[in-house]
VOKOLNU-904467 format. One record per residue (C-alpha): residue number from 0; x, y, z. Coordinates in Angstrom, 1 decimal. Each point is the difference from the previous one (the first is absolute). Example, Ala and Ser with C-alpha at 12.3 -4.5 7.8 and 13.67 -1.06 7.14 Angstrom:
REM residues 2
<rec><kelo>0</kelo><px>12.3</px><py>-4.5</py><pz>7.8</pz></rec>
<rec><kelo>1</kelo><px>1.4</px><py>3.4</py><pz>-0.7</pz></rec>
***
This chain:
REM residues 205
<rec><kelo>0</kelo><px>-18.5</px><py>-34.3</py><pz>-0.6</pz></rec>
<rec><kelo>1</kelo><px>0.9</px><py>-2.6</py><pz>-2.5</pz></rec>
<rec><kelo>2</kelo><px>2.6</px><py>0.4</py><pz>-2.7</pz></rec>
<rec><kelo>3</kelo><px>2.8</px><py>2.5</py><pz>-0.3</pz></rec>
<rec><kelo>4</kelo><px>-0.4</px><py>3.0</py><pz>2.3</pz></rec>
<rec><kelo>5</kelo><px>2.5</px><py>2.8</py><pz>-0.5</pz></rec>
<rec><kelo>6</kelo><px>1.7</px><py>0.8</py><pz>3.3</pz></rec>
<rec><kelo>7</kelo><px>0.1</px><py>3.8</py><pz>0.5</pz></rec>
<rec><kelo>8</kelo><px>2.9</px><py>2.0</py><pz>1.5</pz></rec>
<rec><kelo>9</kelo><px>-0.3</px><py>1.7</py><pz>3.3</pz></rec>
<rec><kelo>10</kelo><px>-0.1</px><py>3.4</py><pz>-1.8</pz></rec>
<rec><kelo>11</kelo><px>-3.0</px><py>-1.2</py><pz>-2.1</pz></rec>
<rec><kelo>12</kelo><px>-2.0</px><py>-1.2</py><pz>3.1</pz></rec>
<rec><kelo>13</kelo><px>-0.2</px><py>3.5</py><pz>1.6</pz></rec>
<rec><kelo>14</kelo><px>-0.7</px><py>-1.7</py><pz>3.3</pz></rec>
<rec><kelo>15</kelo><px>-2.3</px><py>1.5</py><pz>2.6</pz></rec>
<rec><kelo>16</kelo><px>0.7</px><py>-0.3</py><pz>3.8</pz></rec>
<rec><kelo>17</kelo><px>-1.3</px><py>-3.5</py><pz>0.4</pz></rec>
<rec><kelo>18</kelo><px>1.8</px><py>-1.2</py><pz>-3.1</pz></rec>
<rec><kelo>19</kelo><px>3.3</px><py>1.5</py><pz>1.2</pz></rec>
<rec><kelo>20</kelo><px>-0.6</px><py>-1.8</py><pz>3.4</pz></rec>
<rec><kelo>21</kelo><px>-0.5</px><py>-3.3</py><pz>-1.8</pz></rec>
<rec><kelo>22</kelo><px>3.0</px><py>0.5</py><pz>-2.3</pz></rec>
<rec><kelo>23</kelo><px>2.1</px><py>0.7</py><pz>3.1</pz></rec>
<rec><kelo>24</kelo><px>-1.2</px><py>-3.2</py><pz>1.6</pz></rec>
<rec><kelo>25</kelo><px>0.8</px><py>-2.0</py><pz>-3.1</pz></rec>
<rec><kelo>26</kelo><px>3.5</px><py>1.4</py><pz>-0.4</pz></rec>
<rec><kelo>27</kelo><px>2.7</px><py>-2.1</py><pz>-1.5</pz></rec>
<rec><kelo>28</kelo><px>-2.3</px><py>-3.0</py><pz>-0.4</pz></rec>
<rec><kelo>29</kelo><px>-1.6</px><py>1.7</py><pz>-3.0</pz></rec>
<rec><kelo>30</kelo><px>2.9</px><py>-0.6</py><pz>-2.3</pz></rec>
<rec><kelo>31</kelo><px>-1.7</px><py>-3.0</py><pz>-1.8</pz></rec>
<rec><kelo>32</kelo><px>-3.6</px><py>-0.5</py><pz>-1.0</pz></rec>
<rec><kelo>33</kelo><px>-0.6</px><py>-2.7</py><pz>2.7</pz></rec>
<rec><kelo>34</kelo><px>1.6</px><py>2.1</py><pz>2.7</pz></rec>
<rec><kelo>35</kelo><px>-2.0</px><py>3.1</py><pz>-1.0</pz></rec>
<rec><kelo>36</kelo><px>-3.3</px><py>-1.9</py><pz>-0.1</pz></rec>
<rec><kelo>37</kelo><px>0.7</px><py>-1.7</py><pz>3.3</pz></rec>
<rec><kelo>38</kelo><px>0.8</px><py>3.4</py><pz>1.6</pz></rec>
<rec><kelo>39</kelo><px>-3.1</px><py>1.6</py><pz>-1.4</pz></rec>
<rec><kelo>40</kelo><px>-2.2</px><py>-2.8</py><pz>1.2</pz></rec>
<rec><kelo>41</kelo><px>1.5</px><py>0.0</py><pz>3.5</pz></rec>
<rec><kelo>42</kelo><px>-0.2</px><py>3.8</py><pz>0.3</pz></rec>
<rec><kelo>43</kelo><px>-3.6</px><py>0.0</py><pz>-1.1</pz></rec>
<rec><kelo>44</kelo><px>-0.9</px><py>-2.6</py><pz>2.6</pz></rec>
<rec><kelo>45</kelo><px>1.8</px><py>1.8</py><pz>2.8</pz></rec>
<rec><kelo>46</kelo><px>-0.9</px><py>3.6</py><pz>-0.9</pz></rec>
<rec><kelo>47</kelo><px>-3.5</px><py>-0.3</py><pz>-1.5</pz></rec>
<rec><kelo>48</kelo><px>-1.3</px><py>-3.0</py><pz>1.9</pz></rec>
<rec><kelo>49</kelo><px>-0.9</px><py>-2.0</py><pz>-3.1</pz></rec>
<rec><kelo>50</kelo><px>0.7</px><py>-3.6</py><pz>-0.8</pz></rec>
<rec><kelo>51</kelo><px>1.6</px><py>-0.6</py><pz>-3.4</pz></rec>
<rec><kelo>52</kelo><px>-1.0</px><py>-3.3</py><pz>-1.6</pz></rec>
<rec><kelo>53</kelo><px>1.3</px><py>-1.7</py><pz>-3.2</pz></rec>
<rec><kelo>54</kelo><px>-2.0</px><py>-0.6</py><pz>-3.2</pz></rec>
<rec><kelo>55</kelo><px>0.1</px><py>-3.7</py><pz>0.8</pz></rec>
<rec><kelo>56</kelo><px>-2.0</px><py>0.6</py><pz>3.2</pz></rec>
<rec><kelo>57</kelo><px>-2.8</px><py>1.4</py><pz>-2.2</pz></rec>
<rec><kelo>58</kelo><px>0.4</px><py>-1.7</py><pz>-3.4</pz></rec>
<rec><kelo>59</kelo><px>1.7</px><py>-3.4</py><pz>0.8</pz></rec>
<rec><kelo>60</kelo><px>-1.3</px><py>-1.4</py><pz>-3.2</pz></rec>
<rec><kelo>61</kelo><px>2.6</px><py>2.0</py><pz>-2.1</pz></rec>
<rec><kelo>62</kelo><px>2.9</px><py>-1.6</py><pz>1.8</pz></rec>
<rec><kelo>63</kelo><px>2.0</px><py>-2.3</py><pz>-2.3</pz></rec>
<rec><kelo>64</kelo><px>-0.5</px><py>-3.7</py><pz>0.8</pz></rec>
<rec><kelo>65</kelo><px>2.8</px><py>-2.6</py><pz>-0.1</pz></rec>
<rec><kelo>66</kelo><px>0.6</px><py>-2.1</py><pz>-3.1</pz></rec>
<rec><kelo>67</kelo><px>-0.6</px><py>0.2</py><pz>-3.7</pz></rec>
<rec><kelo>68</kelo><px>-2.9</px><py>2.4</py><pz>-0.9</pz></rec>
<rec><kelo>69</kelo><px>0.1</px><py>-0.4</py><pz>-3.8</pz></rec>
<rec><kelo>70</kelo><px>-0.2</px><py>-2.7</py><pz>-2.7</pz></rec>
<rec><kelo>71</kelo><px>3.5</px><py>0.8</py><pz>-1.0</pz></rec>
<rec><kelo>72</kelo><px>2.4</px><py>-1.6</py><pz>2.4</pz></rec>
<rec><kelo>73</kelo><px>3.5</px><py>0.8</py><pz>1.2</pz></rec>
<rec><kelo>74</kelo><px>2.6</px><py>-1.8</py><pz>-2.2</pz></rec>
<rec><kelo>75</kelo><px>3.5</px><py>-1.1</py><pz>1.2</pz></rec>
<rec><kelo>76</kelo><px>1.8</px><py>3.2</py><pz>-1.1</pz></rec>
<rec><kelo>77</kelo><px>-2.6</px><py>2.3</py><pz>1.4</pz></rec>
<rec><kelo>78</kelo><px>0.2</px><py>-1.9</py><pz>3.3</pz></rec>
<rec><kelo>79</kelo><px>3.7</px><py>0.6</py><pz>0.2</pz></rec>
<rec><kelo>80</kelo><px>-0.5</px><py>3.7</py><pz>-0.9</pz></rec>
<rec><kelo>81</kelo><px>-2.6</px><py>0.3</py><pz>2.7</pz></rec>
<rec><kelo>82</kelo><px>2.5</px><py>-1.4</py><pz>2.6</pz></rec>
<rec><kelo>83</kelo><px>2.6</px><py>2.5</py><pz>-1.2</pz></rec>
<rec><kelo>84</kelo><px>-2.4</px><py>2.9</py><pz>0.1</pz></rec>
<rec><kelo>85</kelo><px>-1.2</px><py>-0.9</py><pz>3.5</pz></rec>
<rec><kelo>86</kelo><px>3.6</px><py>0.2</py><pz>1.3</pz></rec>
<rec><kelo>87</kelo><px>0.5</px><py>3.4</py><pz>-1.6</pz></rec>
<rec><kelo>88</kelo><px>-3.4</px><py>1.3</py><pz>1.2</pz></rec>
<rec><kelo>89</kelo><px>0.7</px><py>-1.0</py><pz>3.6</pz></rec>
<rec><kelo>90</kelo><px>3.2</px><py>1.9</py><pz>0.0</pz></rec>
<rec><kelo>91</kelo><px>-1.6</px><py>3.1</py><pz>-1.5</pz></rec>
<rec><kelo>92</kelo><px>-2.8</px><py>-0.2</py><pz>2.5</pz></rec>
<rec><kelo>93</kelo><px>2.3</px><py>-0.2</py><pz>3.0</pz></rec>
<rec><kelo>94</kelo><px>1.5</px><py>3.3</py><pz>-1.3</pz></rec>
<rec><kelo>95</kelo><px>-3.5</px><py>1.5</py><pz>-0.4</pz></rec>
<rec><kelo>96</kelo><px>0.6</px><py>0.6</py><pz>-3.7</pz></rec>
<rec><kelo>97</kelo><px>-2.6</px><py>-1.7</py><pz>-2.1</pz></rec>
<rec><kelo>98</kelo><px>-2.3</px><py>-3.0</py><pz>-0.3</pz></rec>
<rec><kelo>99</kelo><px>0.4</px><py>-1.3</py><pz>-3.6</pz></rec>
<rec><kelo>100</kelo><px>2.8</px><py>-1.7</py><pz>-2.0</pz></rec>
<rec><kelo>101</kelo><px>0.0</px><py>-1.3</py><pz>-3.6</pz></rec>
<rec><kelo>102</kelo><px>2.3</px><py>-3.0</py><pz>-0.9</pz></rec>
<rec><kelo>103</kelo><px>0.4</px><py>-1.7</py><pz>-3.3</pz></rec>
<rec><kelo>104</kelo><px>2.2</px><py>-3.1</py><pz>-0.5</pz></rec>
<rec><kelo>105</kelo><px>1.7</px><py>0.7</py><pz>3.3</pz></rec>
<rec><kelo>106</kelo><px>0.8</px><py>3.6</py><pz>-0.9</pz></rec>
<rec><kelo>107</kelo><px>-1.4</px><py>2.9</py><pz>2.0</pz></rec>
<rec><kelo>108</kelo><px>-1.6</px><py>2.3</py><pz>-2.6</pz></rec>
<rec><kelo>109</kelo><px>-1.1</px><py>2.6</py><pz>2.6</pz></rec>
<rec><kelo>110</kelo><px>-0.9</px><py>0.7</py><pz>3.5</pz></rec>
<rec><kelo>111</kelo><px>-2.7</px><py>2.4</py><pz>1.2</pz></rec>
<rec><kelo>112</kelo><px>1.0</px><py>3.3</py><pz>1.7</pz></rec>
<rec><kelo>113</kelo><px>-2.1</px><py>3.2</py><pz>0.1</pz></rec>
<rec><kelo>114</kelo><px>-1.3</px><py>-0.3</py><pz>-3.6</pz></rec>
<rec><kelo>115</kelo><px>-2.6</px><py>-2.7</py><pz>0.7</pz></rec>
<rec><kelo>116</kelo><px>-0.8</px><py>-3.4</py><pz>-1.5</pz></rec>
<rec><kelo>117</kelo><px>-1.4</px><py>1.2</py><pz>-3.4</pz></rec>
<rec><kelo>118</kelo><px>3.2</px><py>2.0</py><pz>-0.7</pz></rec>
<rec><kelo>119</kelo><px>2.1</px><py>-3.0</py><pz>1.1</pz></rec>
<rec><kelo>120</kelo><px>-1.7</px><py>-2.3</py><pz>-2.4</pz></rec>
<rec><kelo>121</kelo><px>0.4</px><py>2.5</py><pz>-2.9</pz></rec>
<rec><kelo>122</kelo><px>3.6</px><py>0.4</py><pz>0.8</pz></rec>
<rec><kelo>123</kelo><px>0.6</px><py>-3.8</py><pz>0.2</pz></rec>
<rec><kelo>124</kelo><px>-1.6</px><py>-0.3</py><pz>-3.4</pz></rec>
<rec><kelo>125</kelo><px>2.8</px><py>2.1</py><pz>-1.5</pz></rec>
<rec><kelo>126</kelo><px>2.7</px><py>-2.3</py><pz>1.3</pz></rec>
<rec><kelo>127</kelo><px>-1.8</px><py>-3.4</py><pz>-0.3</pz></rec>
<rec><kelo>128</kelo><px>2.2</px><py>-2.8</py><pz>-1.4</pz></rec>
<rec><kelo>129</kelo><px>-0.7</px><py>-2.1</py><pz>-3.1</pz></rec>
<rec><kelo>130</kelo><px>-2.1</px><py>-3.1</py><pz>0.7</pz></rec>
<rec><kelo>131</kelo><px>-2.9</px><py>-0.6</py><pz>2.4</pz></rec>
<rec><kelo>132</kelo><px>-0.6</px><py>0.4</py><pz>3.6</pz></rec>
<rec><kelo>133</kelo><px>0.2</px><py>2.9</py><pz>2.4</pz></rec>
<rec><kelo>134</kelo><px>-2.0</px><py>0.4</py><pz>3.2</pz></rec>
<rec><kelo>135</kelo><px>-1.2</px><py>2.9</py><pz>2.1</pz></rec>
<rec><kelo>136</kelo><px>0.2</px><py>-0.8</py><pz>3.8</pz></rec>
<rec><kelo>137</kelo><px>-1.6</px><py>2.3</py><pz>2.6</pz></rec>
<rec><kelo>138</kelo><px>0.5</px><py>-0.6</py><pz>3.7</pz></rec>
<rec><kelo>139</kelo><px>-0.8</px><py>1.9</py><pz>3.1</pz></rec>
<rec><kelo>140</kelo><px>3.1</px><py>1.3</py><pz>1.8</pz></rec>
<rec><kelo>141</kelo><px>1.0</px><py>-2.4</py><pz>2.8</pz></rec>
<rec><kelo>142</kelo><px>-0.6</px><py>2.7</py><pz>2.7</pz></rec>
<rec><kelo>143</kelo><px>-3.0</px><py>1.5</py><pz>-1.7</pz></rec>
<rec><kelo>144</kelo><px>-3.1</px><py>0.9</py><pz>2.0</pz></rec>
<rec><kelo>145</kelo><px>-2.8</px><py>-1.9</py><pz>-1.8</pz></rec>
<rec><kelo>146</kelo><px>-2.4</px><py>2.9</py><pz>0.4</pz></rec>
<rec><kelo>147</kelo><px>1.9</px><py>2.1</py><pz>-2.5</pz></rec>
<rec><kelo>148</kelo><px>1.1</px><py>-0.1</py><pz>-3.6</pz></rec>
<rec><kelo>149</kelo><px>-0.3</px><py>-3.7</py><pz>-0.7</pz></rec>
<rec><kelo>150</kelo><px>1.3</px><py>-1.1</py><pz>-3.4</pz></rec>
<rec><kelo>151</kelo><px>-2.9</px><py>0.2</py><pz>-2.5</pz></rec>
<rec><kelo>152</kelo><px>-0.6</px><py>-1.3</py><pz>-3.5</pz></rec>
<rec><kelo>153</kelo><px>-3.0</px><py>0.3</py><pz>-2.3</pz></rec>
<rec><kelo>154</kelo><px>-1.2</px><py>0.0</py><pz>-3.6</pz></rec>
<rec><kelo>155</kelo><px>2.5</px><py>2.7</py><pz>-1.0</pz></rec>
<rec><kelo>156</kelo><px>2.9</px><py>-2.0</py><pz>1.5</pz></rec>
<rec><kelo>157</kelo><px>-1.0</px><py>-3.1</py><pz>-2.0</pz></rec>
<rec><kelo>158</kelo><px>-0.3</px><py>2.0</py><pz>-3.2</pz></rec>
<rec><kelo>159</kelo><px>3.3</px><py>1.8</py><pz>0.6</pz></rec>
<rec><kelo>160</kelo><px>1.8</px><py>-3.3</py><pz>0.7</pz></rec>
<rec><kelo>161</kelo><px>-1.4</px><py>-1.5</py><pz>-3.2</pz></rec>
<rec><kelo>162</kelo><px>1.0</px><py>3.1</py><pz>-2.0</pz></rec>
<rec><kelo>163</kelo><px>3.6</px><py>-0.3</py><pz>1.4</pz></rec>
<rec><kelo>164</kelo><px>0.2</px><py>-3.6</py><pz>-1.2</pz></rec>
<rec><kelo>165</kelo><px>0.2</px><py>-1.5</py><pz>3.5</pz></rec>
<rec><kelo>166</kelo><px>-1.4</px><py>-3.4</py><pz>1.0</pz></rec>
<rec><kelo>167</kelo><px>-1.7</px><py>0.7</py><pz>3.3</pz></rec>
<rec><kelo>168</kelo><px>-0.5</px><py>1.5</py><pz>3.4</pz></rec>
<rec><kelo>169</kelo><px>0.7</px><py>-1.3</py><pz>3.5</pz></rec>
<rec><kelo>170</kelo><px>-1.2</px><py>1.7</py><pz>3.2</pz></rec>
<rec><kelo>171</kelo><px>0.1</px><py>-0.8</py><pz>3.6</pz></rec>
<rec><kelo>172</kelo><px>-3.2</px><py>-1.8</py><pz>1.2</pz></rec>
<rec><kelo>173</kelo><px>-1.8</px><py>1.7</py><pz>2.9</pz></rec>
<rec><kelo>174</kelo><px>2.2</px><py>3.2</py><pz>-0.3</pz></rec>
<rec><kelo>175</kelo><px>-0.9</px><py>1.1</py><pz>-3.5</pz></rec>
<rec><kelo>176</kelo><px>-3.1</px><py>1.4</py><pz>-1.6</pz></rec>
<rec><kelo>177</kelo><px>-1.6</px><py>-1.0</py><pz>-3.3</pz></rec>
<rec><kelo>178</kelo><px>-2.5</px><py>2.6</py><pz>-1.3</pz></rec>
<rec><kelo>179</kelo><px>-3.0</px><py>-1.2</py><pz>-2.0</pz></rec>
<rec><kelo>180</kelo><px>1.3</px><py>-3.5</py><pz>0.5</pz></rec>
<rec><kelo>181</kelo><px>-2.4</px><py>-1.7</py><pz>-2.4</pz></rec>
<rec><kelo>182</kelo><px>0.7</px><py>2.4</py><pz>-2.9</pz></rec>
<rec><kelo>183</kelo><px>3.7</px><py>0.0</py><pz>0.7</pz></rec>
<rec><kelo>184</kelo><px>0.2</px><py>-3.8</py><pz>0.0</pz></rec>
<rec><kelo>185</kelo><px>-2.3</px><py>-0.2</py><pz>-3.1</pz></rec>
<rec><kelo>186</kelo><px>2.3</px><py>2.4</py><pz>-1.9</pz></rec>
<rec><kelo>187</kelo><px>3.1</px><py>-1.9</py><pz>1.1</pz></rec>
<rec><kelo>188</kelo><px>-1.5</px><py>-3.2</py><pz>-1.3</pz></rec>
<rec><kelo>189</kelo><px>-0.9</px><py>1.6</py><pz>-3.3</pz></rec>
<rec><kelo>190</kelo><px>3.5</px><py>1.4</py><pz>-0.4</pz></rec>
<rec><kelo>191</kelo><px>1.8</px><py>-3.2</py><pz>1.2</pz></rec>
<rec><kelo>192</kelo><px>1.5</px><py>1.7</py><pz>3.1</pz></rec>
<rec><kelo>193</kelo><px>0.3</px><py>-1.9</py><pz>3.2</pz></rec>
<rec><kelo>194</kelo><px>-0.8</px><py>1.4</py><pz>3.5</pz></rec>
<rec><kelo>195</kelo><px>1.1</px><py>-1.9</py><pz>3.1</pz></rec>
<rec><kelo>196</kelo><px>-0.2</px><py>0.7</py><pz>3.7</pz></rec>
<rec><kelo>197</kelo><px>3.2</px><py>-0.8</py><pz>1.8</pz></rec>
<rec><kelo>198</kelo><px>0.0</px><py>-1.4</py><pz>3.6</pz></rec>
<rec><kelo>199</kelo><px>0.6</px><py>2.7</py><pz>2.6</pz></rec>
<rec><kelo>200</kelo><px>3.7</px><py>0.1</py><pz>0.7</pz></rec>
<rec><kelo>201</kelo><px>0.6</px><py>-2.7</py><pz>-2.6</pz></rec>
<rec><kelo>202</kelo><px>2.2</px><py>0.0</py><pz>-3.0</pz></rec>
<rec><kelo>203</kelo><px>-1.9</px><py>-1.3</py><pz>-3.0</pz></rec>
<rec><kelo>204</kelo><px>-3.3</px><py>-1.4</py><pz>-1.4</pz></rec>
***
């Protein structure tokens, strides 16, 4: 599963006996997305005898590498905005809320919750300040199990960032996915959008 997946309510699930057993095991840990996915993975391994692996174990080539990936480079203001966004994203992640933040000229334009990244970008476009700049930063949650729900960008992300008037995208190297990397970077170069892979646990490009 890549992209926004709507989280159903318990009533919508209509669980069978095994699902009820799994949900009981997960319990309170299912409050956030990371807790839910960790719980599901653990329950599947314990109850069904399967081993859950991450996408990086199968398709390691779609992991974001560290450093500048595009011809357009991070300017001084964008670098400061990235540092600010990383601080916010780390705090959000520790609370198991979201993975993405948009900052422009030091001002937080939006943080991701249940709506997903595309909706966050569209919302940020409505409150964007005059002048240039603006960055989308996506980071894995500090406690996140790397097998599940890694931050992901792709061609749509680049196009949406450009349409919103933002300057670029920063993701965490080794803990983020770039779909159709060649086409995504090509589109970013054409649109003048930067993409940069941040050091794991680091603060900026």
